[in-house]
TORLUMFI-701593 format. One record per residue (C-alpha): residue in one letter; y, x, z; residue number from 1. Coordinates in steps of 0.25 Angstrom, whole numbers, plus 5000, padded with zeros to 4 digits. Each point is the difference from the previous one (the first is absolute). Example, Ala and Ser with C-alpha at 12.3 -4.5 7.8 and 13.67 -1.06 7.14 Angstrom:
REC,residu,v,u,w,num
REC,a,4982,5049,5031,1
REC,s,5014,5006,4998,2
//
This chain:
REC,residu,v,u,w,num
REC,m,4625,4935,4893,1
REC,s,4989,5004,4990,2
REC,t,5002,4996,4986,3
REC,s,4992,4999,4987,4
REC,a,5003,5015,4997,5
REC,d,4989,5003,5010,6
REC,s,4986,4997,4997,7
REC,v,4998,4996,5014,8
REC,l,5010,4991,5007,9
REC,t,5002,5004,5015,10
REC,c,5010,4997,5011,11
REC,f,5002,5002,5015,12
REC,d,5004,4989,5010,13
REC,q,5015,5001,5002,14
REC,a,5000,4993,5013,15
REC,s,5002,5007,5013,16
REC,p,4991,5006,5003,17
REC,c,4992,5002,4987,18
REC,g,4987,4992,5001,19
REC,f,4993,5001,4987,20
REC,f,4998,5007,4987,21
REC,a,4997,4991,4987,22
REC,m,4993,5004,4987,23
REC,v,4998,4993,4987,24
REC,t,4990,5006,4990,25
REC,e,4992,4995,4988,26
REC,g,4988,4992,5003,27
REC,v,4986,5003,4994,28
REC,d,4999,4988,4992,29
REC,q,5014,5004,4993,30
REC,h,5005,4986,5001,31
REC,h,5003,5000,5015,32
REC,q,5009,5010,5008,33
REC,r,4995,5004,5014,34
REC,l,5010,5000,5012,35
REC,r,4996,5007,5012,36
REC,v,5008,5002,5013,37
REC,f,4998,5011,5011,38
REC,d,5006,5001,5013,39
REC,t,5006,5014,5003,40
REC,t,4987,5006,5006,41
REC,g,4994,4997,4986,42
REC,t,4991,4988,5004,43
REC,k,4999,4990,4989,44
REC,t,5005,4986,5004,45
REC,h,5000,4993,4987,46
REC,d,4992,5002,4987,47
REC,d,5003,4989,4990,48
REC,d,4999,4997,4985,49
REC,l,5013,4995,4995,50
REC,p,5000,4987,4991,51
REC,k,4994,5003,4986,52
REC,d,5010,5007,4990,53
REC,l,5011,5000,5011,54
REC,g,5005,5013,4994,55
REC,a,5009,5005,5012,56
REC,t,5010,5011,4995,57
REC,a,5007,5003,5013,58
REC,l,4997,4998,5015,59
REC,v,5010,4998,5011,60
REC,c,4999,4999,5015,61
REC,g,5008,4989,5008,62
REC,v,5000,4989,5010,63
REC,l,5000,4985,4998,64
REC,a,5006,4990,5009,65
REC,s,4992,4987,5003,66
REC,e,5002,4988,5008,67
REC,e,4990,4997,5011,68
REC,t,5001,4989,5010,69
REC,a,5000,5004,5014,70
REC,s,4991,4989,5004,71
REC,a,4989,4995,4991,72
REC,s,5000,4987,5008,73
REC,s,5014,4996,4998,74
REC,k,5006,4998,4987,75
REC,k,5014,5001,5006,76
REC,a,4998,5013,5006,77
REC,k,5010,5010,4995,78
REC,a,4995,5010,4989,79
REC,a,5000,5014,5004,80
REC,p,5002,5010,4989,81
REC,s,4990,5012,4999,82
REC,l,4999,5011,4990,83
REC,g,4987,5004,4993,84
REC,k,4997,5012,4992,85
REC,v,4999,4998,4985,86
REC,l,4997,5008,4988,87
REC,a,5008,4996,4987,88
REC,l,4991,5002,4988,89
REC,v,5010,5001,4989,90
REC,t,4994,4996,4986,91
REC,e,5006,4999,4986,92
REC,r,5007,4986,5002,93
REC,a,4998,4996,5015,94
REC,v,4999,5005,5015,95
REC,h,4988,4997,5008,96
REC,l,5001,5001,5015,97
REC,y,4987,5004,5007,98
REC,s,4999,4998,5015,99
REC,v,4995,5012,5007,100
REC,q,4996,4992,5012,101
REC,r,4993,4989,4993,102
REC,g,4995,5008,4988,103
REC,v,5004,4990,4989,104
REC,i,5011,4998,4991,105
REC,v,5009,4990,5006,106
REC,t,5012,4998,4990,107
REC,q,5005,5003,4986,108
REC,l,5014,5003,4996,109
REC,g,5002,4996,4985,110
REC,n,4991,4991,4991,111
REC,p,5004,5008,4992,112
REC,l,5012,5008,5002,113
REC,p,5010,5000,4988,114
REC,s,4997,5014,4996,115
REC,a,4990,5012,5002,116
REC,n,4999,5013,5007,117
REC,v,5003,4993,5014,118
REC,q,5005,5007,5012,119
REC,v,5001,4994,5014,120
REC,a,5008,5003,5013,121
REC,l,4996,4992,5013,122
REC,s,5010,4998,5011,123
REC,a,4997,5006,5014,124
REC,q,5001,4986,5006,125
REC,g,4989,4995,4991,126
REC,t,5008,4988,4995,127
REC,n,5005,5005,4987,128
REC,a,4996,5008,4988,129
REC,y,5006,5004,4987,130
REC,t,4994,5002,4987,131
REC,l,5005,5009,4988,132
REC,t,4995,4999,4986,133
REC,n,5003,5009,4988,134
REC,d,5010,4991,4994,135
REC,g,5009,5001,5012,136
REC,s,4997,4987,5007,137
REC,i,5001,5000,5015,138
REC,i,4994,4988,5007,139
REC,g,5001,4998,5015,140
REC,w,4988,4992,5007,141
REC,d,4999,4993,5013,142
REC,l,4986,5005,5004,143
REC,v,4998,4989,5010,144
REC,e,5002,4988,4990,145
REC,n,4997,5009,4988,146
REC,l,5013,4995,4993,147
REC,v,5010,5007,4992,148
REC,t,5013,5002,5008,149
REC,i,5009,5009,4990,150
REC,e,4999,5005,4986,151
REC,l,5008,5012,4995,152
REC,k,5001,5009,4988,153
REC,t,5002,5015,5000,154
REC,s,5006,5007,4988,155
REC,l,4993,5013,5002,156
REC,m,4992,5005,4989,157
REC,n,4985,5001,5003,158
REC,p,5001,4995,5015,159
REC,a,4987,5005,5007,160
REC,r,5002,5001,5015,161
REC,i,5005,4990,5011,162
REC,a,5002,5001,5015,163
REC,i,5006,4991,5011,164
REC,s,5008,5004,5012,165
REC,h,4994,4997,5014,166
REC,d,5010,4990,5003,167
REC,g,4997,4993,4986,168
REC,s,5015,5001,4996,169
REC,i,5000,5011,4989,170
REC,l,4991,5001,4988,171
REC,a,4998,5013,4993,172
REC,v,4996,5000,4985,173
REC,a,4997,5013,4992,174
REC,g,5000,5002,4985,175
REC,d,5003,5011,4990,176
REC,g,5011,5009,5006,177
REC,q,5005,4990,5010,178
REC,i,4997,4993,5013,179
REC,e,5007,4987,5003,180
REC,l,5003,4994,5014,181
REC,w,5001,4985,5001,182
REC,d,5006,4992,5011,183
REC,i,4990,4989,5000,184
REC,i,5009,4990,5007,185
REC,k,5011,5001,4990,186
REC,a,4990,5003,4989,187
REC,r,5008,5011,4994,188
REC,v,4999,5015,4998,189
REC,f,5009,5008,5010,190
REC,k,4996,5014,4997,191
REC,t,4993,5008,4989,192
REC,f,4995,5014,5001,193
REC,s,4997,5010,4988,194
REC,t,4987,5007,4999,195
REC,t,4996,5011,4991,196
REC,e,4985,4998,5001,197
REC,k,4990,4988,4999,198
REC,v,5000,4994,5014,199
REC,a,4985,4999,5006,200
REC,s,5003,4992,5013,201
REC,l,5010,4993,5008,202
REC,q,5000,4998,5015,203
REC,f,5011,4997,5011,204
REC,t,5001,5006,5013,205
REC,a,4997,4991,5012,206
REC,q,5015,4999,5003,207
REC,g,5003,4996,4986,208
REC,d,5011,5010,4998,209
REC,w,4993,5010,4991,210
REC,l,4992,4998,4987,211
REC,v,4989,5010,4997,212
REC,s,4996,5003,4986,213
REC,h,4991,5010,4994,214
REC,d,4997,5006,4986,215
REC,e,4990,5011,4996,216
REC,q,5008,5012,5006,217
REC,k,5009,4994,5011,218
REC,v,5003,4990,5011,219
REC,q,5014,4994,5000,220
REC,i,5006,4992,5011,221
REC,w,5012,4990,4997,222
REC,n,5010,4993,5009,223
REC,a,4996,4986,4999,224
REC,l,5011,4994,5009,225
REC,t,5010,4990,4993,226
REC,s,5012,5006,5006,227
REC,n,4996,5014,4995,228
REC,k,5005,5003,4985,229
REC,k,4993,5013,4998,230
REC,q,4991,5000,4988,231
REC,k,4994,5014,5001,232
REC,p,4988,5003,5009,233
REC,a,5003,5003,5014,234
REC,k,4988,5009,5001,235
REC,t,4991,5007,4989,236
REC,l,4986,5004,5005,237
REC,v,4993,5010,4991,238
REC,l,4987,5007,4999,239
REC,s,4999,5015,5003,240
REC,d,5001,5010,4989,241
REC,d,4985,5002,4999,242
REC,d,4997,4985,5000,243
REC,q,5011,4997,4989,244
REC,d,4993,5010,4991,245
REC,t,4986,4994,5002,246
REC,t,5000,4986,5004,247
REC,s,5008,4987,5002,248
REC,i,5002,4988,5009,249
REC,r,4990,4989,5000,250
REC,s,5004,4991,5011,251
REC,t,5010,5000,5012,252
REC,d,5001,4993,5014,253
REC,l,5010,5000,5011,254
REC,v,5001,4996,5015,255
REC,a,5012,5000,5009,256
REC,a,5003,5012,5009,257
REC,h,5004,4992,5012,258
REC,a,5004,5012,5008,259
REC,q,5009,5006,4990,260
REC,g,5005,4987,4993,261
REC,g,4995,5004,4986,262
REC,v,4987,4999,4993,263
REC,h,4988,5009,4997,264
REC,v,4996,5000,4986,265
REC,l,4986,5005,4994,266
REC,a,4996,5002,4985,267
REC,l,4986,5001,4995,268
REC,t,4999,5009,4988,269
REC,h,4991,5000,4988,270
REC,a,4994,5013,5005,271
REC,g,4994,4992,5012,272
REC,h,5009,5005,5012,273
REC,v,5011,4994,5008,274
REC,v,5014,5005,5002,275
REC,l,5009,4995,5011,276
REC,w,5015,4999,5003,277
REC,p,5002,4997,5014,278
REC,n,5013,4994,5007,279
REC,v,5008,4998,4987,280
REC,s,5013,4994,5005,281
REC,e,5015,4999,4995,282
REC,a,5003,5010,5012,283
REC,d,4993,5011,4992,284
REC,a,5010,5006,4991,285
REC,k,4990,5005,4990,286
REC,r,5000,4991,4987,287
REC,v,4988,5007,4994,288
REC,m,4988,5002,5009,289
REC,e,4986,5007,4998,290
REC,p,4988,4996,5008,291
REC,v,4998,5005,5014,292
REC,a,4985,4998,5002,293
REC,t,4988,4998,4991,294
REC,i,4986,4994,5003,295
REC,s,4988,5005,4991,296
REC,i,4985,5000,5001,297
REC,v,4990,5010,4995,298
REC,s,4985,5000,4999,299
REC,a,4992,5007,5010,300
REC,q,4989,5003,4989,301
REC,n,5009,5007,4990,302
REC,d,5014,5001,5006,303
REC,q,5006,4992,4988,304
REC,p,5011,4989,5002,305
REC,v,4995,4986,5003,306
REC,r,5008,4989,4993,307
REC,i,5007,4990,5009,308
REC,r,4999,4987,4993,309
REC,r,5011,4992,5008,310
REC,a,5009,5003,5013,311
REC,a,5009,4992,5009,312
REC,f,5006,5000,5013,313
REC,t,4993,4993,5011,314
REC,k,5013,4994,5005,315
REC,s,4997,5004,5014,316
REC,a,5009,5006,5011,317
REC,q,4994,5014,4997,318
REC,p,5002,5005,4986,319
REC,a,4987,4999,4993,320
REC,v,4994,4999,4986,321
REC,v,4988,4993,4996,322
REC,v,4993,5005,4987,323
REC,a,4989,4995,4991,324
REC,r,4991,5010,4993,325
REC,g,4986,5000,4994,326
REC,s,4993,4992,4989,327
REC,i,5003,4986,4996,328
REC,a,4987,4995,5005,329
REC,q,5002,5005,5014,330
REC,p,5014,5005,5003,331
REC,i,5003,5008,5013,332
REC,l,5012,4996,5009,333
REC,e,5006,5010,5010,334
REC,t,5012,4999,5009,335
REC,i,5008,5013,5001,336
REC,d,5011,5003,5011,337
REC,c,5012,5006,4993,338
REC,v,5006,5008,5012,339
REC,d,4994,5010,5010,340
REC,d,5001,4999,5015,341
REC,n,5014,5005,4999,342
REC,k,5004,4989,4991,343
REC,k,5002,5009,4989,344
REC,w,4996,4997,4985,345
REC,r,4991,5010,4994,346
REC,d,4991,5003,4988,347
REC,i,4986,4994,5002,348
REC,t,4988,5005,4993,349
REC,l,4987,4993,5003,350
REC,t,4986,5005,4997,351
REC,r,4990,4989,4997,352
REC,q,4986,4998,4995,353
REC,t,5000,4994,4987,354
REC,a,4992,4994,4989,355
REC,q,4997,5008,4987,356
REC,n,5010,4992,4992,357
REC,e,5011,5000,5010,358
REC,s,5005,5014,5000,359
REC,m,5010,5004,4989,360
REC,g,4994,5013,4995,361
REC,t,5008,5010,4992,362
REC,k,4989,5002,4989,363
REC,s,5003,4993,4987,364
REC,i,4995,4986,4999,365
REC,g,4988,4999,4992,366
REC,e,4995,5014,5003,367
REC,q,4985,5000,5002,368
REC,p,4994,5009,5011,369
REC,r,4987,5006,4995,370
REC,a,4990,5011,5002,371
REC,a,5003,5013,4994,372
REC,n,4990,4999,4989,373
REC,a,5000,4985,4999,374
REC,p,5005,4996,4986,375
REC,v,5010,4989,5000,376
REC,t,4995,4989,4990,377
REC,e,5009,4990,4994,378
REC,e,4992,4989,5007,379
REC,a,5001,5007,5013,380
REC,s,5015,5002,4999,381
REC,d,5003,4985,4996,382
REC,e,4991,4996,5012,383
REC,f,5008,5009,5009,384
REC,v,5014,4995,4995,385
REC,a,4995,4986,5001,386
REC,t,4996,5003,5015,387
REC,t,5013,5007,5003,388
REC,l,5008,4988,4994,389
REC,l,4991,4990,5008,390
REC,n,5003,5008,5013,391
REC,a,5015,5000,4996,392
REC,l,5000,4984,4998,393
REC,q,4992,4998,5013,394
REC,a,5011,5008,5008,395
REC,g,5011,4994,4993,396
REC,e,5006,5013,4994,397
REC,d,5009,4994,4990,398
REC,r,5006,5013,4995,399
REC,q,4987,5007,5001,400
REC,v,4994,4989,4990,401
REC,m,5012,5002,4991,402
REC,k,4999,5015,5000,403
REC,l,4985,4999,4997,404
REC,l,5002,4990,4988,405
REC,r,5009,5011,4994,406
REC,q,4991,5011,5001,407
REC,p,4998,5006,4985,408
REC,s,4986,5003,5002,409
REC,i,4996,4986,5002,410
REC,l,5009,4992,4990,411
REC,e,4989,5002,4989,412
REC,d,4989,4994,5009,413
REC,m,5008,4988,5006,414
REC,d,4990,4990,4994,415
REC,t,4988,5007,5007,416
REC,i,5008,5001,5013,417
REC,v,5004,4985,5000,418
REC,k,4986,4996,4997,419
REC,t,4995,5008,5012,420
REC,l,5009,4993,5010,421
REC,p,4994,4988,5008,422
REC,a,5006,4987,4994,423
REC,a,5008,4997,5013,424
REC,y,5007,5014,5000,425
REC,g,5002,4999,4985,426
REC,h,5008,4987,5003,427
REC,m,5008,5007,5011,428
REC,l,5003,5011,4990,429
REC,l,5004,4990,4990,430
REC,l,5010,4994,5009,431
REC,q,5006,5013,5005,432
REC,v,5002,5005,4985,433
REC,l,5006,4986,4997,434
REC,k,5010,5001,5011,435
REC,a,5003,5014,4997,436
REC,l,5004,4996,4985,437
REC,e,5007,4988,5005,438
REC,t,5010,5009,5008,439
REC,r,5002,5009,4989,440
REC,v,5012,4998,4991,441
REC,q,4994,5009,4989,442
REC,q,4987,4999,4994,443
REC,d,4989,5010,5006,444
REC,m,4989,5001,4989,445
REC,v,4991,5007,5010,446
REC,l,4999,4988,5009,447
REC,v,5000,4991,4988,448
REC,n,4988,5006,4995,449
REC,w,4993,4999,5013,450
REC,l,5004,4986,5001,451
REC,k,4994,4997,4986,452
REC,q,4987,5006,5005,453
REC,l,5000,4992,5013,454
REC,v,5003,4987,4993,455
REC,l,4988,5002,4990,456
REC,y,4991,5004,5012,457
REC,l,5004,4988,5008,458
REC,n,5003,4990,4990,459
REC,d,4989,4990,5004,460
REC,s,5006,5000,5014,461
REC,i,5015,5000,4998,462
REC,k,5000,4990,4989,463
REC,d,4998,4989,5010,464
REC,n,5011,5005,5009,465
REC,p,5013,4993,4995,466
REC,g,5009,5009,5009,467
REC,i,4995,5013,4994,468
REC,v,5000,4994,4986,469
REC,k,5014,4996,5001,470
REC,r,5004,5013,5005,471
REC,l,4993,5007,4989,472
REC,a,5007,4991,4990,473
REC,k,5014,5003,5006,474
REC,l,4997,5015,5000,475
REC,s,4995,5000,4985,476
REC,r,5014,4994,4996,477
REC,s,5007,5012,5006,478
REC,t,4991,5012,4998,479
REC,a,5004,5002,4985,480
REC,p,5012,5009,4997,481
REC,y,5013,4992,4998,482
REC,a,4992,4987,5003,483
REC,l,5013,4992,5003,484
REC,e,5005,5004,4986,485
REC,t,4987,4999,4992,486
REC,l,4996,4986,5005,487
REC,p,5013,4993,4996,488
REC,r,5000,5007,4986,489
REC,t,4985,4996,4999,490
REC,l,5003,4986,5003,491
REC,a,5011,4999,4990,492
REC,l,4992,5007,4989,493
REC,q,4989,4990,5003,494
REC,a,5010,4988,4999,495
REC,r,5005,5006,4987,496
REC,v,4986,5002,4994,497
REC,q,4997,4985,5004,498
REC,m,5013,4996,4993,499
REC,i,4996,5007,4987,500
REC,q,4986,4995,5001,501
REC,l,5006,4986,5001,502
REC,q,5009,5002,4988,503
REC,i,4988,5005,4992,504
REC,d,4992,4988,5004,505
REC,m,5011,4991,4996,506
REC,r,5002,5007,4986,507
REC,q,4985,4999,4998,508
REC,k,5000,4985,5003,509
REC,r,5012,4998,4991,510
REC,a,4993,5007,4989,511
REC,q,4988,4991,5002,512
REC,f,5009,4988,5000,513
REC,d,5006,5004,4987,514
REC,d,4986,5002,4993,515
REC,d,4996,4987,5005,516
REC,d,5013,4993,4995,517
REC,a,4997,5007,4986,518
REC,q,4986,4996,5000,519
REC,f,5004,4986,5004,520
REC,d,5010,4999,4988,521
REC,d,4990,5005,4990,522
REC,d,4990,4990,5005,523
REC,n,5010,4989,4999,524
REC,a,5004,5004,4985,525
REC,m,4985,5000,4996,526
REC,a,4998,4987,5006,527
REC,t,5012,4994,4993,528
REC,f,4995,5006,4987,529
REC,e,4987,4994,5001,530
REC,h,5005,4987,5005,531
REC,n,5009,4999,4987,532
REC,d,4989,5004,4991,533
REC,q,4991,4989,5006,534
REC,q,5011,4989,5000,535
REC,i,4997,4987,4992,536
REC,l,5010,4996,4989,537
REC,t,5008,4987,5000,538
REC,d,5003,4991,4988,539
REC,e,5013,5006,4997,540
REC,d,4994,5014,5001,541
REC,d,4989,4995,4989,542
REC,d,5012,4995,4991,543
REC,d,5007,5013,5001,544
REC,a,4987,5007,4997,545
REC,f,4997,4991,4988,546
REC,w,5014,5002,4994,547
REC,n,5000,5015,5003,548
REC,a,4986,5001,4993,549
REC,a,5005,4992,4988,550
REC,e,5012,5009,4999,551
REC,t,4991,5012,5001,552
REC,d,4992,4994,4988,553
REC,d,5012,4998,4991,554
REC,m,5004,5014,5002,555
REC,f,4987,5004,4997,556
REC,m,4999,4992,4987,557
REC,e,5014,5005,4996,558
REC,e,4995,5014,5002,559
REC,q,4988,4997,4992,560
REC,g,5007,4993,4988,561
REC,g,5010,5011,4999,562
REC,e,4988,5010,4999,563
REC,e,4994,4992,4988,564
REC,d,5013,4999,4993,565
REC,d,5001,5015,5001,566
REC,e,4986,5002,4995,567
REC,d,5003,4990,4988,568
REC,q,5013,5008,4996,569
REC,e,4992,5013,5001,570
REC,m,4989,4994,4991,571
REC,d,5011,4996,4990,572
REC,m,5007,5013,5000,573
REC,s,4986,5006,4997,574
REC,d,4998,4992,4988,575
REC,d,5014,5003,4994,576
REC,d,4997,5015,5002,577
REC,d,4987,4998,4993,578
REC,d,5007,4993,4988,579
REC,d,5010,5011,4999,580
REC,m,4989,5011,5000,581
REC,d,4993,4992,4988,582
REC,e,5012,5000,4992,583
REC,e,5002,5015,5002,584
REC,d,4986,5002,4996,585
REC,d,5000,4992,4987,586
REC,p,5008,5007,4988,587
REC,s,5002,4988,4992,588
REC,m,5008,4995,5011,589
//
């Protein structure tokens, strides 16, 4: 299975023998993904644009059972089941089954499913499928009737992988640090394995007695029988010492070793070569095993390694591996026998003619070949880096692209480099950077800055793509440090500010009401005074006013009379004083 961690989704047919290789890439118009199917010789059999904004995040090969009448002329003819090869296009909230024979999507599981980040496992009989979402919901489906048959719930943290045994009786689910085995009939977990690393894939052997998982550095084989109580891996397959220091496991595949009663296991590394562990069985006393053989390809032009994009067993009687290499535009498929004439497994190194961007040279990415006296201008350097980046995108060299984006010499010129890319490949780079950021727990500021430049450059095209807009919005909430702590605090602070603002508004309204009441009282008092001042007197009021006025006049007259008596008395006293003075002046007196 290929997942959204890859910029290109790929898978090989899991039937026996392997019949095709499928690839999903971004379309030129940026709203449609492109699905292409090739036979094992490299001949293209299908080239279709998927429905607009489908947004496939994983690709799984399987089979689908269909009911076809044995005789079209008789409705009572017994229906004969047939198996058709399908591709499961896993999207954010649904699974679409694409018929390889008919070249169309024939059914959809979930409309939508209860949660996001969907994974799917298809039964070998083509009658059932099981979907897993990130909230732990497991839903079983009848593919013939497209009906839900069972609903389960795992308690694993971050469930991310699911697989179904070949007889359809056991379901394996992997999450953080654990793998659960479910008895589907009894709808319960009967065994749990502990893992030290994040599980990247799950696959049962054809007999159903072993479950094979892998992480970046090792492949582990677990006993999946219900009667076996062992919870430690029966076998651990590790990379060689050289590979452990330089690369990691990208994908795995296995096939039954019929003569020996065990399995052959292969792993494709991120370095682009295949490592093989043949005849792994319980009879072998070794619990930890290193690879017995390797398959690698080098370029005939410069002896540099050529990256193998995908590898799988052909599932034929003779042990053989089919590999896909080359560019996204034109992949090259080749079948390689794993054993020599003496049936011995051996290291295989093939020399092949390659395209310019197919080999993996040892020079630093972004290093520009030039003449001895030719100056390297900034414009020429940017153009070369853009060309190198474009070649890496065309070849699907995910790690090479990531390495190039982190070159210190081009970080200052990322704006110019982004604008130099064709829009279609800029869109492809945007999706690759977005997927890389979505799979990282911690923030990667280098990729964040590239993402900002790509969003600015492609704004007109991506704003009409709801799938990308939704993913960007989801990513923006998780890129800030301590986002899970900061967001609730921000929301609480916002609520507090709103409450304070509401209190201020209420106080202002209350003060306004008080002012209005005071003004209203003043107006009422003034109106009352004016009304009393203008009031018309009654007869009683006239009598009271008359007698009050009379009393006022009497009091005034009494005061006036008193004042006249005082003046007369003062005049008499003045006359007496004059007589006394006359007597004193007259001596005869």
